[in-house]
Each structure stands twice: as structure tokens, then as C-alpha cells.
C-alpha positions in Angstrom: -0.5 -35.1 -49.0 1.2 -37.7 -46.6 -0.5 -41.1 -45.9 0.2 -41.8 -41.9 -0.6 -45.1 -40.5 -1.4 -45.4 -37.1 -2.0 -48.4 -34.4 -5.7 -47.9 -32.5 -6.5 -49.7 -29.4 -10.0 -51.7 -30.5 -10.6 -52.5 -27.1 -9.6 -52.3 -23.5 -6.8 -54.9 -22.5 -8.4 -57.8 -20.6 -5.5 -59.6 -18.9 -2.4 -59.8 -21.2 -3.0 -58.0 -24.6 -3.8 -59.8 -27.4 -3.4 -58.9 -31.5 -7.3 -58.5 -31.6 -6.8 -55.7 -29.1 -4.6 -53.4 -32.1 -5.9 -52.4 -35.4 -3.7 -50.7 -37.9 -5.3 -47.8 -39.7 -4.3 -45.2 -42.3 -5.2 -41.7 -43.0 -4.1 -38.8 -45.3 -2.4 -35.6 -43.9 -3.1 -32.3 -45.1 -0.3 -29.6 -45.5 1.3 -28.0 -42.5 -0.3 -24.5 -41.5 1.6 -21.7 -40.4 3.1 -22.9 -37.0 3.0 -26.6 -37.9 5.4 -29.3 -38.6 5.2 -32.6 -40.0 7.2 -35.3 -38.2 7.9 -38.9 -39.7 8.7 -41.6 -36.9 12.3 -42.6 -37.0 11.7 -45.0 -33.5 9.1 -45.8 -31.3 9.1 -46.5 -27.9 7.2 -49.7 -26.2 7.1 -49.3 -22.4 5.6 -51.3 -19.4 3.7 -47.9 -18.6 1.6 -48.2 -21.5 -0.4 -51.1 -20.2 -1.6 -49.5 -17.0 -2.1 -46.0 -18.5 -4.1 -47.1 -21.3 -7.2 -47.9 -18.8 -6.7 -44.5 -17.1 -5.9 -42.1 -20.1 -7.3 -43.8 -23.4 -10.8 -44.6 -24.8 -11.4 -47.6 -26.9 -10.5 -46.7 -30.6 -7.6 -44.1 -29.3 -4.2 -44.3 -31.5 -1.7 -46.1 -28.7 -0.2 -43.9 -26.3 3.8 -43.9 -26.5 7.0 -41.9 -27.1 8.8 -41.6 -30.8 12.0 -40.2 -32.1 11.0 -38.2 -35.3 12.2 -36.3 -38.3 10.7 -33.1 -39.5 10.1 -33.6 -43.0 8.3 -30.5 -43.5 7.9 -27.0 -41.2 6.3 -23.8 -41.2 7.5 -23.6 -37.6 11.0 -21.9 -37.3 11.9 -23.5 -34.3 11.9 -26.9 -35.9 13.4 -26.8 -39.2 13.4 -29.6 -42.0 15.9 -32.3 -41.1 15.9 -31.9 -37.7 15.1 -34.5 -34.5 12.5 -34.4 -31.9 11.2 -36.2 -29.0 7.3 -36.2 -29.6 4.5 -38.2 -27.5 2.9 -39.1 -30.9 2.1 -42.4 -30.0 2.1 -45.1 -32.4 2.2 -43.3 -35.7 4.5 -43.3 -38.7 3.6 -39.4 -39.5 2.3 -36.5 -37.3 1.2 -32.8 -38.0 2.2 -30.8 -34.5 2.3 -27.3 -33.6 5.3 -27.9 -32.0 3.6 -28.3 -28.3 5.1 -30.7 -26.4 8.1 -31.6 -28.7 11.6 -31.6 -27.2 14.6 -31.0 -29.7 17.3 -33.6 -29.6 20.3 -32.2 -27.8 22.5 -30.2 -30.2 25.4 -31.6 -28.9 24.3 -35.4 -29.9 27.2 -37.3 -31.1 26.6 -38.4 -34.8 28.1 -42.4 -33.6 25.1 -42.3 -30.9 21.9 -43.9 -32.1 19.2 -41.9 -31.3 17.1 -44.4 -30.4 18.7 -43.7 -27.2 16.6 -40.6 -26.4 14.0 -43.1 -25.8 16.1 -45.1 -23.7 19.3 -44.4 -21.3 19.3 -40.7 -22.7 15.8 -40.2 -22.4 12.5 -41.2 -20.1 14.0 -44.6 -18.8 17.5 -42.7 -17.4 15.5 -39.7 -16.2 13.7 -42.3 -14.3 16.8 -44.1 -13.2 18.3 -40.4 -12.0 15.3 -39.0 -10.2 14.5 -42.2 -8.3 17.8 -42.9 -7.3 18.9 -39.3 -6.5 15.4 -37.5 -5.4 13.6 -40.5 -4.0 15.8 -42.7 -2.5 18.7 -40.3 -2.1 21.2 -43.3 -2.6 24.7 -42.6 -0.7 28.3 -43.8 -1.6 28.9 -47.2 0.0 25.0 -48.3 0.5 23.8 -51.5 -1.0 21.2 -50.9 -3.7 18.6 -53.9 -4.7 16.7 -53.2 -8.1 14.5 -55.7 -9.9 13.9 -56.3 -13.5 17.4 -55.1 -13.6 18.1 -56.0 -17.6 14.9 -53.7 -18.5 15.6 -50.2 -20.0 15.3 -48.5 -16.4 16.8 -51.1 -14.4 20.1 -51.3 -16.2 20.4 -47.8 -16.1 19.7 -47.6 -12.2 22.2 -50.4 -11.5 25.1 -48.4 -13.6 24.3 -45.4 -11.9 24.6 -46.5 -8.7 28.0 -48.0 -9.4 28.9 -44.5 -10.4 28.0 -43.3 -7.4 30.0 -46.2 -5.5 27.3 -48.3 -4.2 27.2 -52.0 -4.0 24.5 -53.1 -6.5 22.5 -56.5 -6.4 20.1 -57.2 -9.2 17.3 -59.5 -10.0 16.4 -60.9 -13.9 14.5 -63.4 -15.4 17.0 -65.4 -17.7 20.3 -66.7 -17.4 21.4 -64.7 -20.5 20.2 -61.2 -18.6 22.5 -62.4 -15.8 25.4 -62.6 -17.8 24.7 -59.2 -19.1 24.2 -57.5 -15.7 27.4 -58.8 -14.6 29.4 -57.4 -17.7 27.7 -53.9 -16.5 29.4 -54.5 -13.2 26.7 -55.5 -10.9 28.3 -57.0 -7.8 25.4 -59.5 -7.3 22.9 -60.9 -9.9 20.4 -64.0 -9.7 17.6 -65.2 -12.0 14.6 -65.1 -9.7 12.8 -67.7 -12.0 15.7 -70.3 -11.1 16.5 -69.6 -7.5 15.0 -71.9 -5.2 14.1 -69.7 -2.7 13.9 -65.5 -3.1 14.7 -65.3 0.5 17.9 -67.3 0.4 18.9 -65.3 -2.8 18.4 -62.1 -1.3 20.3 -63.1 1.8 23.2 -64.8 0.1 23.7 -61.6 -2.4 23.6 -59.6 0.6 23.7 -60.8 4.1 23.9 -57.2 6.0 20.5 -56.4 4.2 19.5 -53.6 1.8 19.7 -49.8 2.4 17.6 -49.1 -0.8 15.4 -50.9 -3.0 14.3 -49.7 -6.6 11.2 -51.4 -7.3 10.1 -52.2 -11.0 7.9 -55.2 -10.3 5.1 -55.5 -7.3 3.1 -58.3 -6.3 4.3 -60.7 -3.4 7.9 -60.4 -4.0 7.9 -56.9 -3.0 7.0 -58.5 0.5 9.7 -60.7 0.6 12.1 -57.7 -0.4 11.1 -55.7 2.5 11.9 -58.2 5.1 15.6 -58.1 3.9 15.5 -54.1 4.2 17.9 -52.6 6.9 16.2 -50.2 9.6 15.3 -47.0 7.8 15.5 -48.6 4.4 14.0 -46.2 1.4 11.8 -48.0 -1.6 11.5 -46.0 -4.8 8.3 -47.5 -6.3 8.7 -47.0 -10.2 6.7 -50.0 -11.7 4.7 -53.1 -10.9 4.9 -54.9 -14.0 3.9 -58.0 -12.5 0.4 -56.9 -11.5 -0.3 -54.9 -14.9 -2.1 -57.9 -16.6 -4.0 -59.1 -13.9 -7.9 -59.3 -14.1 -8.5 -59.1 -10.7 -6.4 -57.2 -8.4 -3.6 -59.1 -6.2 -4.4 -59.4 -2.5 -1.8 -59.7 0.4 0.3 -60.0 2.1 0.4 -56.8 3.4 3.6 -54.9 4.3 2.4 -52.6 6.9 3.7 -54.2 10.2 7.4 -55.0 8.5 7.3 -51.3 7.6 6.5 -49.9 11.0 9.2 -52.3 12.8 12.2 -51.3 10.3 10.7 -47.9 9.9 10.8 -47.6 6.1 10.3 -45.1 3.7 8.3 -46.3 0.5 7.6 -43.6 -2.3 6.0 -43.9 -5.9 7.0 -41.6 -8.3 6.4 -39.9 -11.9 9.5 -38.1 -13.6 7.0 -35.3 -14.8 7.4 -33.9 -11.2 11.2 -32.9 -11.9 10.5 -32.0 -15.4 12.4 -28.5 -15.0 15.5 -30.7 -14.8 15.1 -32.6 -17.6 17.6 -30.9 -20.0 20.3 -30.8 -17.0 19.6 -34.4 -16.4 19.7 -35.5 -20.4 23.2 -34.1 -20.3 24.4 -35.7 -17.4 23.3 -39.1 -19.1 24.7 -38.3 -22.3 27.9 -37.4 -20.6 28.1 -41.0 -19.2 27.5 -42.7 -22.2 30.3 -40.7 -24.2 32.6 -41.6 -21.0 31.9 -45.2 -21.1 30.2 -45.1 -17.9 26.9 -45.8 -19.2 26.5 -48.6 -21.3 23.3 -49.0 -23.5 21.8 -52.6 -24.5 18.7 -52.3 -27.2 16.0 -54.8 -28.1 15.2 -53.6 -31.5 12.3 -54.6 -33.7 12.2 -53.8 -37.2 9.1 -52.5 -38.9 6.4 -50.4 -37.9 3.8 -53.1 -38.5 5.2 -54.8 -35.8 4.5 -52.4 -33.2 2.0 -54.8 -31.0 4.6 -57.4 -31.5 7.1 -55.7 -30.0 4.9 -54.1 -27.2 3.8 -58.0 -26.2 7.3 -59.0 -26.4 8.8 -56.5 -24.1 5.7 -57.2 -21.5 7.0 -61.1 -21.6 10.2 -60.0 -20.7 11.9 -61.1 -24.6 13.9 -57.7 -24.2 17.2 -56.9 -22.8 17.6 -53.0 -22.3 15.3 -50.9 -23.8 12.9 -52.0 -26.4 12.2 -50.3 -29.5 10.7 -50.2 -32.7 12.7 -48.9 -36.0 10.3 -47.8 -39.1 
């Protein structure tokens, strides 16, 4: 018998999440049956999507949703031998019994000197998000100018680097001077701290006077309307996230972008990576190759201790992380 710890959402979040919205529980897990494996979490992910998706896909008292890298510690399933590692949507749990459904083995060619935590970041869901947003949604072309906000986050930092690999001008918006320095080190052409610029409109115009061909949207809210006015005609917008609105108790209203979208003939498309699930293995291998070649740099914000899952989640929602936020068990 293995003792499993897990975090539940005691009640749906009202505004910004609070410590009282979470409860740590313990249960005893039985031995695996035929076809089952017992997983032990090694790294767990905290991501912005957990805030809105908790409302639509969770009930009060459910285990918090999320992805983890886990080690197989017992197995009665030959597809997952003891000692192997998988990516699992087990949520905020230290141990999980699984029949193998939905488990993704770590790529067999994964280098020993690359942390498995990157399977939750640049060589995982955030990396896939960046690739599909750039290639399949935006259709970014060499020589074009891309703007990405929340640029120092798990997705944004990968977006900018892939755009540079493709020969584009990249402008990033971030929320601290330290993040600005980090993004310039990654090779972003222009970066600004949106919290300290006098005018977002002026900052955008200064960074790219000719405007923007593509906009990778992670933030949402009123700032997006200002960006749309800086788009070139026939510009494309990939809507990945809207973190500035996730904690609103009341929905934000206006300004509305329709007239500017009509005048500039803009294309805006929201997306989820499940649309391209058939391409995940190939895309993960491309991301891993870029990491091995030194073309894709990975910064992580690591919190130690499973007991700190809520703190890590809330810190990420406040923007305390540079790069991917993960918890090491």
C-alpha cells in the first residue's frame, strides 16, 4: 500500500485564488491490478489554463487538474516498465494508479543531461502551443514582425525564440525589468516593460514603427485593443490565452475591436493544441532538437515541495515566474 497525497479544490475560485480554496488530502492506494501501473510524481506543472478550466471542467472537491512527469514505480503493464518516465494528466497528486490510458512516454532519445521537467515546458505543452500557434494559426513567414505578450512566460519565451529561428523580427512585452533583460538575452529584437512605459501605444510604435504582421496573444483585456490598432493590414492574431481576465469576478466590457478588424481586414483565431494531437510526437522531437542544438533556451521557475503546489500556482498567476513554473517533489 502506498500513501498518496493530493490537493483538491474545496470551492470554485471567486476572484484571485486563495489558500482556503485548496485542501491537502491523503489516501491509501491498492497494489496495481493487471494492466495497471503505479506512478510517482517527479515534477508537476502549474499553468494559467488551470484557472478558467477549473470552472468548466471541475466540481468542488475534485483533485486539481494538471500535468506531471511521473516515474513508474510498480507495473503490471508491459508498455510501461518500472523505472520509465511518463507525462500524465494526473492532476495535483503524488501517486496515481493508471491503466495506461493517456500516458505519454518520455521520448526515448531524451538526453540524460536535459531535465525531465522540460517535458512540462519547452518540450511539452507550452512548446507545442508555441509551434502550432506560429505555424498552423499565424502562418508566420520569414521577414515578418511578430509581437508576443507575457513574453517571459512558459509559452511566450518559446514563441519568440521560434520566431527568431524562422528569421522574423520579434517584439516582446513583459512585466518586469528583469524579464526584459532575460528576453533580450534570448535574442528578442525589442522588449519593453508594460508596467513602466508611459504609453503602451507609444511603446508599440517605437518598437516597430511599421506595425505588426502577427500577434501572439496571451493576455487579453483592454491592452489587446491597443495592439490591434498597430497591426498591419491583413494582420493575423493567434489567441492563446487571456490571463488578464481569468480572475475577474465580473466580465470586462469593451472596448470592442470589430471596426478596427474590419478596416484592417484582420484575422483572429483562438486555438487549443488538441487540434494537432496527431502531430505531437513529431513536434516534440523538433523542439528537443532545437534544445540540443542550443537554438531554444529554457528558463524554469522551480518551487520545491508538493506541499507548495497552491503557492506555486498563485505565484505563477501573479507573474512571479520567468519561464516555465514547475514544482519539484
